[in-house]
DSSP file (Angstrom, degrees, kcal/mol; ACC not computed):
  #  RESIDUE AA STRUCTURE BP1 BP2  ACC     N-H-->O    O-->H-N    N-H-->O    O-->H-N    TCO  KAPPA ALPHA  PHI   PSI    X-CA   Y-CA   Z-CA
    1    1 A M              0   0    0      0, 0.0    17,-0.1     0, 0.0    35,-0.0   0.000 360.0 360.0 360.0 -39.9    0.0    0.0    0.0
    2    2 A L    >>  -     0   0    0      1,-0.1     4,-2.5     7,-0.1     3,-1.3  -0.679 360.0-141.5 -82.3 125.5    2.8    2.5    0.8
    3    3 A P  H 3> S+     0   0    0      0, 0.0     4,-2.4     0, 0.0    -1,-0.1   0.824  97.9  60.2 -56.5 -35.4    4.5    3.6   -2.4
    4    4 A A  H 34 S+     0   0    0      1,-0.2    -2,-0.0     2,-0.2     0, 0.0   0.835 115.6  34.1 -63.9 -31.1    8.0    3.6   -0.9
    5    5 A R  H <4 S+     0   0    0     -3,-1.3    -1,-0.2     3,-0.1    31,-0.0   0.862 130.7  29.5 -89.9 -41.3    7.7   -0.1   -0.1
    6    6 A S  H  < S-     0   0    0     -4,-2.5    -2,-0.2     2,-0.2     3,-0.1   0.616  89.6-136.6 -98.9 -13.3    5.6   -1.4   -3.0
    7    7 A K     <  +     0   0    0     -4,-2.4     2,-0.3    -5,-0.4    -3,-0.1   0.771  67.3 114.2  60.4  27.7    6.7    1.1   -5.7
    8    8 A T  S    S-     0   0    0     -6,-0.2    -1,-0.2    -5,-0.1    -2,-0.2  -0.862  74.5-106.4-122.3 161.0    3.1    1.4   -6.9
    9    9 A V        -     0   0    0     -2,-0.3    -7,-0.1    -3,-0.1     0, 0.0  -0.746  42.4-113.8 -85.3 128.4    0.6    4.3   -6.8
   10   10 A P        -     0   0    0      0, 0.0    -1,-0.1     0, 0.0    -8,-0.0  -0.306  28.4-124.0 -62.6 144.1   -2.0    3.8   -4.0
   11   11 A S     >  -     0   0    0      1,-0.1     4,-2.5   -10,-0.0     5,-0.2  -0.249  30.8 -98.6 -76.0 173.3   -5.6    3.3   -5.2
   12   12 A T  H  > S+     0   0    0      1,-0.2     4,-1.9     2,-0.2     5,-0.1   0.893 127.6  50.7 -60.6 -40.2   -8.4    5.6   -4.1
   13   13 A A  H  > S+     0   0    0      2,-0.2     4,-2.1     1,-0.2    -1,-0.2   0.904 110.2  49.3 -65.0 -41.2   -9.4    3.0   -1.5
   14   14 A D  H  > S+     0   0    0      1,-0.2     4,-2.6     2,-0.2    -2,-0.2   0.892 109.0  52.8 -64.3 -39.5   -5.8    2.7   -0.3
   15   15 A E  H  X S+     0   0    0     -4,-2.5     4,-2.5     2,-0.2    -1,-0.2   0.888 108.2  51.2 -62.4 -39.1   -5.6    6.5    0.0
   16   16 A A  H  X S+     0   0    0     -4,-1.9     4,-2.1     2,-0.2    -2,-0.2   0.906 110.7  48.1 -65.3 -42.0   -8.8    6.5    2.1
   17   17 A I  H  X S+     0   0    0     -4,-2.1     4,-2.4     2,-0.2    -2,-0.2   0.924 111.9  49.8 -63.3 -44.3   -7.3    3.9    4.5
   18   18 A L  H  X S+     0   0    0     -4,-2.6     4,-2.5     1,-0.2    -2,-0.2   0.909 109.6  50.8 -61.6 -42.8   -4.1    5.9    4.7
   19   19 A A  H  X S+     0   0    0     -4,-2.5     4,-2.2     1,-0.2    -1,-0.2   0.893 110.5  50.0 -62.1 -39.2   -6.0    9.0    5.6
   20   20 A E  H  X S+     0   0    0     -4,-2.1     4,-2.4     2,-0.2    -2,-0.2   0.893 110.4  50.0 -65.1 -40.2   -7.9    7.1    8.3
   21   21 A Q  H  X S+     0   0    0     -4,-2.4     4,-2.4     2,-0.2    -2,-0.2   0.895 109.9  50.1 -66.4 -40.1   -4.6    5.8    9.7
   22   22 A V  H  X S+     0   0    0     -4,-2.5     4,-2.5     2,-0.2    -2,-0.2   0.914 111.0  49.6 -63.5 -42.6   -3.2    9.3    9.8
   23   23 A E  H  X S+     0   0    0     -4,-2.2     4,-2.2     2,-0.2     5,-0.2   0.911 109.9  50.8 -62.9 -42.4   -6.3   10.6   11.6
   24   24 A Q  H  X S+     0   0    0     -4,-2.4     4,-3.1     1,-0.2     6,-0.5   0.918 110.7  49.6 -61.0 -42.7   -6.0    7.7   14.1
   25   25 A F  H  X S+     0   0    0     -4,-2.4     4,-2.4     1,-0.2    -2,-0.2   0.925 111.4  48.1 -62.4 -44.5   -2.4    8.6   14.7
   26   26 A Q  H  < S+     0   0    0     -4,-2.5    -1,-0.2     1,-0.2    -2,-0.2   0.859 119.6  39.1 -65.3 -34.9   -3.2   12.3   15.2
   27   27 A N  H  < S+     0   0    0     -4,-2.2    -2,-0.2    -5,-0.2    -1,-0.2   0.853 132.4  21.8 -82.1 -37.1   -6.1   11.5   17.6
   28   28 A S  H  < S-     0   0    0     -4,-3.1    -3,-0.2     2,-0.3    -2,-0.2   0.616  96.8-118.5-110.7 -17.1   -4.5    8.6   19.5
   29   29 A G  S  < S+     0   0    0     -4,-2.4     2,-0.3    -5,-0.5    -4,-0.2   0.491  88.5  51.9  88.0   2.7   -0.8    8.9   19.1
   30   30 A F        -     0   0    0     -6,-0.5     2,-0.3    -9,-0.1    -2,-0.3  -0.979  56.4-168.6-157.9 163.0   -0.5    5.6   17.4
   31   31 A T        -     0   0    0     -2,-0.3     2,-0.6    -3,-0.1   -10,-0.1  -0.970  26.5-119.1-151.6 155.2   -1.8    3.5   14.5
   32   32 A V        -     0   0    0     -2,-0.3     2,-0.7     2,-0.0    -7,-0.0  -0.861  22.2-167.4 -99.7 123.0   -1.5   -0.1   13.5
   33   33 A L    >   -     0   0    0     -2,-0.6     3,-0.7   -12,-0.0     4,-0.3  -0.928  13.8-152.9-111.4 107.9    0.1   -0.7   10.1
   34   34 A R  T 3   +     0   0    0     -2,-0.7    -2,-0.0     1,-0.2     0, 0.0  -0.558  69.5   5.7 -85.0 143.9   -0.4   -4.3    9.1
   35   35 A E  T 3  S+     0   0    0     -2,-0.2    -1,-0.2     2,-0.1     3,-0.1   0.754  87.5 120.0  60.3  29.6    1.9   -6.2    6.7
   36   36 A V  S <  S+     0   0    0     -3,-0.7     2,-0.3     1,-0.1    -2,-0.1   0.845  73.8  41.5 -85.9 -38.9    4.4   -3.3    6.5
   37   37 A L  S    S-     0   0    0     -4,-0.3    -2,-0.1     1,-0.0    -1,-0.1  -0.831  86.6-122.5-107.7 147.0    7.3   -5.4    7.9
   38   38 A S     >  -     0   0    0     -2,-0.3     4,-2.3     1,-0.1     5,-0.2  -0.344  32.0-104.6 -76.8 167.2    8.1   -8.9    7.0
   39   39 A A  H  > S+     0   0    0      1,-0.2     4,-2.3     2,-0.2     5,-0.1   0.875 123.8  53.0 -60.3 -37.3    8.2  -11.7    9.7
   40   40 A A  H  > S+     0   0    0      2,-0.2     4,-2.0     1,-0.2    -1,-0.2   0.895 108.5  49.2 -66.1 -39.7   12.0  -11.6    9.4
   41   41 A E  H  > S+     0   0    0      2,-0.2     4,-2.3     1,-0.2    -2,-0.2   0.903 111.2  49.4 -66.0 -40.7   12.1   -7.8   10.0
   42   42 A V  H  X S+     0   0    0     -4,-2.3     4,-2.6     1,-0.2    -2,-0.2   0.916 110.1  51.5 -63.3 -42.9    9.8   -8.1   13.0
   43   43 A A  H  X S+     0   0    0     -4,-2.3     4,-2.2     1,-0.2    -2,-0.2   0.892 110.4  49.0 -61.5 -40.1   12.0  -10.9   14.4
   44   44 A E  H  X S+     0   0    0     -4,-2.0     4,-2.3     2,-0.2    -1,-0.2   0.920 111.8  48.0 -66.1 -43.8   15.1   -8.7   14.0
   45   45 A V  H  X S+     0   0    0     -4,-2.3     4,-2.4     1,-0.2    -2,-0.2   0.915 112.3  49.7 -63.3 -42.7   13.4   -5.7   15.7
   46   46 A R  H  X S+     0   0    0     -4,-2.6     4,-2.6     2,-0.2    -2,-0.2   0.906 109.9  51.0 -62.8 -41.5   12.3   -7.9   18.6
   47   47 A A  H  X S+     0   0    0     -4,-2.2     4,-1.8     2,-0.2    -2,-0.2   0.918 111.6  47.3 -62.9 -43.3   15.8   -9.3   19.0
   48   48 A R  H  X S+     0   0    0     -4,-2.3     4,-2.1     1,-0.2    -1,-0.2   0.901 112.0  50.3 -64.2 -40.5   17.3   -5.8   19.1
   49   49 A L  H  X S+     0   0    0     -4,-2.4     4,-3.0     1,-0.2     5,-0.2   0.902 107.1  54.5 -64.6 -40.8   14.7   -4.7   21.6
   50   50 A D  H  X S+     0   0    0     -4,-2.6     4,-2.4     1,-0.2    -1,-0.2   0.903 108.4  49.4 -58.7 -41.4   15.4   -7.8   23.8
   51   51 A V  H  X S+     0   0    0     -4,-1.8     4,-1.9     2,-0.2    -1,-0.2   0.927 113.4  45.9 -64.1 -45.2   19.1   -6.8   23.9
   52   52 A R  H  X S+     0   0    0     -4,-2.1     4,-2.1     1,-0.2    -2,-0.2   0.906 113.2  49.1 -66.0 -41.3   18.3   -3.2   24.8
   53   53 A M  H  X S+     0   0    0     -4,-3.0     4,-2.6     2,-0.2    -1,-0.2   0.897 109.2  52.6 -66.5 -39.2   15.7   -4.2   27.5
   54   54 A A  H  X S+     0   0    0     -4,-2.4     4,-1.5    -5,-0.2    -1,-0.2   0.904 109.4  49.9 -61.5 -40.7   18.2   -6.7   29.0
   55   55 A A  H  X S+     0   0    0     -4,-1.9     4,-0.8     1,-0.2    -1,-0.2   0.903 112.0  47.6 -64.6 -41.0   20.8   -3.9   29.3
   56   56 A K  H >< S+     0   0    0     -4,-2.1     3,-0.5     1,-0.2    -2,-0.2   0.891 109.8  52.6 -67.2 -38.6   18.3   -1.6   30.9
   57   57 A L  H 3< S+     0   0    0     -4,-2.6    -1,-0.2     1,-0.2    -2,-0.2   0.792 111.9  45.7 -69.7 -26.8   17.2   -4.2   33.4
   58   58 A T  H 3< S+     0   0    0     -4,-1.5    -1,-0.2    -5,-0.2    -2,-0.2   0.566  92.0 104.4 -91.3  -8.5   20.7   -4.9   34.5
   59   59 A A  S << S-     0   0    0     -4,-0.8     2,-0.2    -3,-0.5    -3,-0.0  -0.320  89.5 -87.0 -69.0 155.7   21.6   -1.2   34.8
   60   60 A Q    >   -     0   0    0      1,-0.1     3,-1.0     2,-0.1    -1,-0.1  -0.460  48.5-118.8 -66.1 128.7   21.8    0.3   38.3
   61   61 A L  T 3  S+     0   0    0      1,-0.2    -1,-0.1    -2,-0.2     3,-0.1  -0.373  90.4  15.1 -69.0 147.0   18.4    1.4   39.4
   62   62 A N  T 3  S+     0   0    0      1,-0.2     7,-2.1     6,-0.1     2,-0.4   0.693 103.5 105.0  64.8  23.2   17.8    5.1   40.3
   63   63 A V  E <   +A   68   0A   0     -3,-1.0     2,-0.4     5,-0.3    -1,-0.2  -0.999  41.5 177.8-134.0 133.0   21.0    6.2   38.5
   64   64 A A  E >  S-A   67   0A   0      3,-2.8     3,-1.6    -2,-0.4    -3,-0.0  -0.981  77.0  -9.0-134.3 122.3   21.3    7.9   35.1
   65   65 A G  T 3  S-     0   0    0     -2,-0.4    -1,-0.1     1,-0.3    -2,-0.0   0.813 128.4 -58.1  63.0  30.1   24.7    9.0   33.7
   66   66 A G  T 3  S+     0   0    0      1,-0.3    -1,-0.3     0, 0.0    -3,-0.0   0.455 118.6 105.3  81.1   0.1   26.3    8.2   37.1
   67   67 A Q  E <  S-A   64   0A   0     -3,-1.6    -3,-2.8     1,-0.0    -1,-0.3  -0.874  79.5-101.6-114.4 146.1   24.1   10.6   39.0
   68   68 A P  E     -A   63   0A   0      0, 0.0    -5,-0.3     0, 0.0     2,-0.1  -0.361  41.1-124.1 -61.4 142.7   21.1    9.8   41.2
   69   69 A T    >   -     0   0    0     -7,-2.1     3,-1.8     1,-0.1     4,-0.3  -0.456  34.6 -82.9 -85.1 162.3   17.8   10.3   39.6
   70   70 A I  T 3  S+     0   0    0      1,-0.3    -1,-0.1    -2,-0.1    -8,-0.1  -0.430 117.3  18.4 -63.4 132.6   15.0   12.5   40.9
   71   71 A G  T >> S+     0   0    0     -2,-0.1     4,-1.0    -3,-0.1     3,-0.6   0.448  82.3 126.0  86.7   0.8   13.0   10.7   43.5
   72   72 A A  H <> S+     0   0    0     -3,-1.8     4,-0.6     1,-0.2     3,-0.4   0.870  74.4  52.4 -59.9 -36.4   15.6    8.0   44.2
   73   73 A G  H 3> S+     0   0    0     -4,-0.3     4,-1.3     1,-0.2     3,-0.4   0.777  99.3  63.7 -70.4 -26.8   15.5    8.8   47.9
   74   74 A L  H <> S+     0   0    0     -3,-0.6     4,-2.1     1,-0.2     5,-0.2   0.837  91.5  64.6 -66.4 -32.1   11.8    8.5   48.0
   75   75 A R  H  X S+     0   0    0     -4,-1.0     4,-1.9    -3,-0.4    -1,-0.2   0.895 101.4  50.1 -58.4 -41.2   12.0    4.8   47.1
   76   76 A V  H  X S+     0   0    0     -4,-0.6     4,-1.9    -3,-0.4    -1,-0.2   0.909 107.8  53.5 -64.7 -43.2   13.8    4.1   50.4
   77   77 A C  H  X S+     0   0    0     -4,-1.3     4,-0.8     1,-0.2    -1,-0.2   0.902 111.6  44.5 -59.5 -43.0   11.2    6.0   52.5
   78   78 A F  H  < S+     0   0    0     -4,-2.1     3,-0.2     1,-0.2    -1,-0.2   0.826 111.5  53.1 -74.4 -31.4    8.3    3.9   51.0
   79   79 A Q  H  < S+     0   0    0     -4,-1.9    -1,-0.2    -5,-0.2    -2,-0.2   0.838 105.5  54.6 -72.1 -31.1   10.2    0.6   51.4
   80   80 A D  H  <        0   0    0     -4,-1.9    -1,-0.2     1,-0.2    -2,-0.2   0.720 360.0 360.0 -74.4 -21.3   10.9    1.2   55.1
   81   81 A S     <        0   0    0     -4,-0.8    -1,-0.2    -3,-0.2    -2,-0.2   0.493 360.0 360.0 -87.7 360.0    7.3    1.8   56.0
């Protein structure tokens, strides 16, 4: 449907769907685009995301750039009570 991927000109029906998707994005902040990525591309993106999430989960909590984050001290107060 998207010319950059398929190298075809969208039909009137495709243009209507695209306009609806743009409107959904503007109203909701997201839209679902089906069949834009292949299964292999999705698998690659998921693998990269898994690596990044693993790195974040092993990072020191409440520290960013070697400095304590805002609210780091509050966590201790709530855990003690």
